[in-house]
C-alpha positions in Angstrom: 67.0 127.4 66.2 70.4 126.7 65.9 71.9 123.4 66.2 75.5 122.7 68.6 77.7 120.6 66.5 80.8 119.0 67.7 83.7 121.2 67.1 86.1 119.1 64.5 89.5 119.0 65.4 92.3 119.3 62.8 93.7 116.8 61.7 97.3 115.2 62.9 100.2 114.0 59.9 101.7 110.6 60.7 104.6 113.0 62.3 102.8 114.9 64.4 101.2 111.6 65.8 104.3 110.0 66.1 106.3 113.3 68.1 103.0 113.8 70.3 102.8 109.6 71.1 106.1 109.6 72.5 106.2 112.9 74.0 103.4 112.1 76.2 105.1 108.8 76.4 108.5 109.9 77.8 106.5 112.3 80.4 104.4 109.4 81.8 108.0 107.6 82.5 109.7 110.4 83.8 106.7 110.9 86.5 105.8 107.7 86.9 108.5 105.3 86.8 111.4 107.4 88.0 110.7 107.8 91.9 109.5 104.5 92.0 112.5 103.8 91.2 114.5 105.2 94.7 112.4 102.8 96.8 113.5 99.7 94.8 116.8 99.4 96.2 118.5 99.8 99.3 122.0 100.9 100.1 124.2 99.2 102.6 127.0 100.3 104.9 129.4 99.0 103.0 128.1 100.8 99.9 126.1 97.6 98.4 123.1 97.8 96.6 120.1 95.2 96.8 117.1 95.4 94.7 113.4 94.7 96.0 113.7 91.7 93.3 116.1 90.0 95.2 114.7 90.7 98.4 111.5 88.7 97.1 113.7 85.9 95.8 115.1 85.6 99.0 111.8 85.8 101.1 110.0 83.1 98.4 112.8 80.8 99.5 112.9 81.4 103.0 109.3 81.0 102.9 109.5 77.6 101.4 111.9 76.6 104.0 109.5 77.7 106.5 107.0 75.2 105.0 104.5 78.0 103.8 101.5 77.0 101.5 102.2 78.8 98.3 101.1 82.3 98.5 99.6 84.9 95.5 101.5 86.8 93.8 100.1 89.8 95.3 100.0 88.7 98.5 103.6 87.8 98.8 104.4 91.2 97.1 102.4 93.0 100.2 104.1 91.0 102.6 107.7 91.5 100.4 107.2 95.2 100.5 106.8 95.4 104.6 109.8 93.0 104.9 112.0 95.1 102.4 111.0 98.6 104.3 112.3 96.6 107.8 115.8 95.0 105.4 116.1 99.1 104.7 115.6 100.0 108.5 118.1 97.4 109.7 120.7 98.0 107.3 120.6 102.0 107.3 119.1 104.0 110.3 119.4 101.4 113.0 122.5 99.4 111.4 124.3 100.0 114.8 121.2 98.9 116.9 121.2 95.6 114.2 125.1 95.0 114.6 125.7 94.7 118.3 122.2 92.4 118.6 124.0 90.3 115.4 127.2 90.5 117.5 125.1 89.0 120.8 123.1 86.5 118.8 126.7 85.0 118.0 126.7 83.5 121.6 123.1 81.9 121.5 122.5 80.9 117.8 124.6 77.5 118.2 122.9 76.3 120.7 119.2 77.9 120.0 119.7 75.8 116.5 121.0 72.7 117.9 118.0 72.7 119.9 115.4 73.8 117.3 117.3 70.9 115.3 116.5 68.3 117.9 112.7 69.1 117.8 112.3 69.6 114.0 111.5 73.2 114.3 112.8 75.2 111.7 116.2 76.9 111.8 115.0 80.2 110.8 113.1 80.2 114.5 116.2 81.5 115.7 115.4 85.3 114.3 113.0 85.2 117.0 114.9 86.2 120.2 116.1 89.3 117.4 112.9 90.6 117.1 111.6 89.6 120.4 115.0 91.1 122.9 117.2 91.8 120.0 119.4 89.1 121.9 119.5 90.5 125.2 119.0 87.8 127.9 118.0 90.1 130.4 115.9 92.6 128.4 112.4 93.7 130.2 109.1 94.9 128.2 106.7 97.9 129.4 104.4 94.7 130.0 106.2 92.7 132.1 107.7 90.2 129.6 111.7 89.4 129.9 114.5 87.6 128.9 115.6 86.4 125.4 112.4 85.0 124.8 109.8 87.7 126.4 108.3 85.3 128.0 105.6 86.8 130.6 105.5 85.1 134.1 101.7 83.1 133.7 103.7 81.8 130.2 106.9 81.2 131.6 105.7 79.0 135.1 103.0 77.0 132.7 106.3 76.1 130.6 108.5 75.2 133.6 110.1 78.3 134.5 110.2 79.5 138.6 109.6 83.1 138.2 110.0 85.1 141.8 111.5 87.8 143.6 115.0 86.4 144.3 114.8 83.8 141.0 113.8 84.9 137.7 114.8 81.5 135.2 113.3 83.8 132.1 117.0 85.5 132.1 118.4 82.0 132.0 119.4 81.3 128.0 119.3 77.6 128.0 116.2 77.2 130.2 114.3 80.2 128.4 115.1 78.9 125.0 114.3 74.9 126.2 110.6 76.4 127.6 110.5 79.0 124.6 110.8 75.4 121.7 107.8 73.2 124.1 105.8 76.7 123.6 107.2 76.3 119.7 105.8 73.0 119.1 102.8 73.4 120.5 101.6 76.6 118.2 103.5 74.4 115.3 100.4 71.7 115.9 97.4 73.8 116.4 98.7 76.3 113.8 101.4 75.0 112.0 99.7 72.6 109.7 98.1 75.8 108.1 100.5 78.2 108.2 103.9 78.4 110.5 103.9 82.3 110.2 100.2 81.8 112.1 102.4 80.1 114.8 105.0 82.8 115.1 101.4 84.9 115.2 100.8 83.5 118.3 103.6 83.6 119.8 103.4 87.2 119.4 99.7 88.0 120.2 98.6 85.2 122.0 96.7 81.9 120.9 93.7 82.2 122.0 93.2 85.8 120.1 94.6 83.9 117.0 92.3 81.5 117.0 89.2 84.1 117.5 90.3 86.0 114.7 90.8 82.5 112.5 87.1 81.5 113.3 85.7 85.6 112.6 87.9 85.2 108.9 86.7 81.5 108.4 90.9 81.5 107.1 93.4 79.2 107.8 96.7 80.6 106.1 98.4 83.8 107.1 97.8 85.8 104.0 94.3 85.1 104.3 94.2 86.5 107.6 97.1 89.1 108.2 94.4 92.1 107.4 92.7 90.9 110.8 95.4 90.8 113.1 96.4 93.3 115.6 98.7 96.1 114.4 102.0 94.9 116.5 101.2 91.4 115.3 101.1 93.0 111.1 104.4 94.6 112.3 105.7 91.6 113.7 106.1 88.6 111.2 107.6 90.9 108.2 110.4 91.9 110.9 111.0 88.6 111.6 111.2 87.3 107.9 113.5 90.4 108.2 115.4 89.5 110.8 116.1 85.8 109.2 117.1 86.6 105.9 119.9 88.5 107.7 120.6 86.0 109.7 121.0 83.9 106.7 123.2 86.3 104.9 125.0 88.9 107.4 127.3 89.6 104.2 125.0 90.2 101.9 123.0 93.0 103.8 126.8 94.8 104.9 127.3 93.4 108.1 131.2 92.7 108.9 131.9 88.6 109.2 134.8 87.5 111.1 136.9 85.3 108.9 138.3 82.9 111.2 136.2 80.9 113.7 138.9 79.1 115.5 136.6 80.0 119.0 133.6 78.2 120.6 131.0 78.5 123.4 131.1 77.1 126.4 128.1 76.9 128.3 128.1 77.1 131.7 125.9 76.2 134.2 126.4 78.2 137.1 127.3 81.5 137.6 130.6 81.5 138.2 133.3 84.4 139.0 134.9 85.3 135.9 138.2 84.7 137.4 137.8 81.4 137.9 137.5 80.5 134.4 139.8 83.5 133.3 142.4 80.9 135.4 140.7 77.1 133.7 141.4 80.0 130.2 144.7 80.1 131.3 144.2 83.8 129.8 144.0 87.3 131.4 140.2 88.7 132.7 140.5 91.2 130.5 141.0 89.4 127.5 137.9 87.4 128.5 136.2 90.1 128.9 137.3 91.3 125.2 136.3 87.9 123.7 132.8 89.0 125.9 131.9 92.5 125.8 128.9 92.2 127.8 130.9 91.2 130.6 132.8 94.3 131.2 130.4 95.3 133.8 130.3 91.9 136.0 132.7 90.1 138.1 130.8 86.6 137.8 128.6 85.5 135.0 125.2 87.2 135.5 122.9 84.2 135.1 123.3 80.2 134.9 123.6 78.5 131.4 125.3 81.4 130.3 127.9 80.7 126.9 130.9 82.3 126.7 133.0 83.0 123.9 136.5 81.6 124.3 139.5 80.2 121.6 139.1 77.0 120.8 142.0 75.1 122.7 141.0 77.3 125.7 137.1 76.5 125.8 137.9 72.5 126.0 140.1 73.3 129.0 137.4 75.4 130.4 135.3 72.4 129.7 137.1 69.3 130.9 136.7 71.4 134.3 133.6 70.8 134.3 131.7 67.9 134.0 128.9 67.8 131.4 128.8 70.7 130.0 128.4 72.1 126.5 131.1 73.3 123.8 129.3 75.0 120.6 130.8 75.5 117.2 130.2 79.1 116.2 127.7 78.8 113.3 128.7 79.4 109.6 128.4 82.6 109.3 129.4 84.7 112.6 128.8 88.7 112.7 132.4 89.8 113.4 133.3 92.1 116.8 134.8 95.0 117.6 137.4 95.2 114.9 136.0 94.6 111.7 133.4 96.8 112.5 135.4 99.3 113.5 137.1 98.5 109.9 133.6 99.0 108.5 132.9 102.2 109.8 136.1 103.6 109.1 135.8 103.0 105.3 132.7 104.5 105.9 134.5 107.5 107.2 137.0 107.9 104.2 134.4 107.6 101.4 132.4 109.6 99.7 130.0 107.0 98.7 129.4 106.5 101.9 125.4 106.5 102.6 123.0 106.4 105.4 119.0 105.6 105.0 116.9 108.4 106.6 113.1 108.1 107.4 111.6 111.2 106.8 109.7 112.5 109.8 106.7 114.2 109.5 107.5 118.3 109.5 110.4 117.5 107.8 111.8 119.0 104.5 114.1 118.4 102.0 116.1 121.7 102.3 115.9 121.5 106.0 117.7 117.7 105.5 120.4 118.9 103.2 121.4 121.7 105.5 121.1 118.5 108.7 123.4 116.2 107.0 125.7 119.1 104.8 124.5 118.0 101.5 123.7 119.6 98.4 120.4 119.7 98.0 120.9 119.1 94.0 123.1 116.0 95.1 120.5 115.2 97.4 117.5 114.8 94.8 119.7 113.9 92.3 120.9 110.4 94.3 116.9 109.9 95.4 115.6 110.7 91.5 113.1 113.6 92.8 111.7 116.2 90.1 111.3 118.6 92.9 111.8 118.9 96.8 108.1 117.3 97.6 108.4 114.3 100.0 106.4 113.3 103.2 106.1 111.3 106.3 107.6 107.5 105.9 109.7 108.2 103.2 112.9 106.6 102.9 116.0 108.8 101.3 119.6 107.9 100.7 122.0 110.7 102.4 125.2 110.7 100.9 127.8 111.8 103.5 131.5 111.9 104.3 131.1 111.8 107.9 130.8 108.5 109.9 127.1 109.2 111.2 126.0 106.5 114.1 122.1 107.1 115.5 121.9 107.0 119.1 118.8 107.6 121.1 117.9 109.2 124.5 115.1 107.8 127.1 113.3 111.3 128.0 113.4 111.1 132.3 111.3 113.1 134.6 111.3 116.5 134.4 113.4 116.9 131.4 113.0 119.7 128.7 113.8 119.6 124.9 116.4 122.5 125.5 118.1 120.6 128.7 118.1 117.2 126.8 120.1 119.3 124.1 122.3 120.6 126.1 122.9 117.0 127.7 124.0 115.8 124.6 125.3 118.4 123.0 123.4 119.1 120.2 121.3 122.2 119.2 117.6 122.1 119.7 116.9 122.0 116.1 118.3 118.7 115.7 116.7 116.8 118.2 113.3 118.6 116.5 113.6 117.7 113.2 115.1 114.3 113.8 112.2 113.1 115.6 109.6 115.8 114.0 108.8 117.1 117.3 106.1 120.1 116.9 105.1 120.5 120.6 108.2 120.4 122.5 105.7 120.7 125.9 104.4 117.1 124.8 107.3 115.5 125.8 106.6 112.1 128.0 108.9 110.4 130.6 110.1 107.3 128.8 109.5 108.9 125.3 112.4 108.0 123.0 114.8 110.8 120.9 116.3 109.3 118.3 120.0 112.1 116.8 122.7 111.7 115.4 126.6 112.2 116.7 129.7 111.9 114.1 
């Protein structure tokens, strides 16, 4: 009977062993380290690179300002990944929408910050209206929430706002802010001793729901209950934190900041005619509307307690005409209006270093993305550190382009077809299908949001 022995391997010399070890190490480093590097950096609209480490440091400082308890390294890394993804979207594919939101926010932030400071709440909560409504005073959700702070009718009435057929004080920036701060103070007393982020989660999901989750999970800190939160709220907290980081330093994230701040905001209690305000400010109505782009379609202020932007002298002239009106100074970093934004867009269009961030959709392939944006396939692979053409849905790609590309959206109407929408927008059908990952055009639904790029 023969016994089976172990087959002996040929002995390696020390030199051969070193060569084999270095080969294996280089292969591991190429496969593991290099692809991860592509996801470690954000390229802003101005061409500036922001590392994930930089975001983590800023996030850690923000959490300390909010009074958050100490987080474990693992929980902080998990939160940082989500915040990083939102910042990548805000500074990339959603750059134009974010820029407009920041410009609208210039009008309300001085008032909001003053009221937050008076109530003893963290100033970072000024980012809540950006996450809720993108600073649109008349924003309305499908569920019926409305205004800067997205109040539901029952909650609004609970905190003293009138909601009816003829009067809806949820669209009144000052009154809605006062009501929101009273509610946030209540949530801070209920949850904030353990975690201010839990209070913010309760603002989004409802205090009863969060209290029930805390009882079931047995944890009182946000990091301990995060995985038990509703899916929408799990995304809402990182979105709020990303917005707060951008508001603290918009220039760092590629948003143009006004050089001069020789203007003020006057809060006007009644919805007066624009012609009257222009006469008091001693300026034409056209200039008043240039300073306040949201007022272009209106002949009078759209709501009571509306803050209007005026040069310093004109602001004080208007304030003297209106007894007991507030004049707000701009915050330290104010996002520039049309002129500076246009300058940034011109600089993007004129340089080969201009880049956009594109999130891969289901059904996308690298060759199609390169063809759609007019980019060489090899260049696209090189800039994203890709070894081959394999990509996956949700992956972020840096797209170098000489064109000034603006992401826009279209809301599907009843009776629309993909061909009809493409003809209306003047773009190819394949563009719409590719960008939105549409595999079956027959499944379009009224209200669905379709995105497209336009030069």
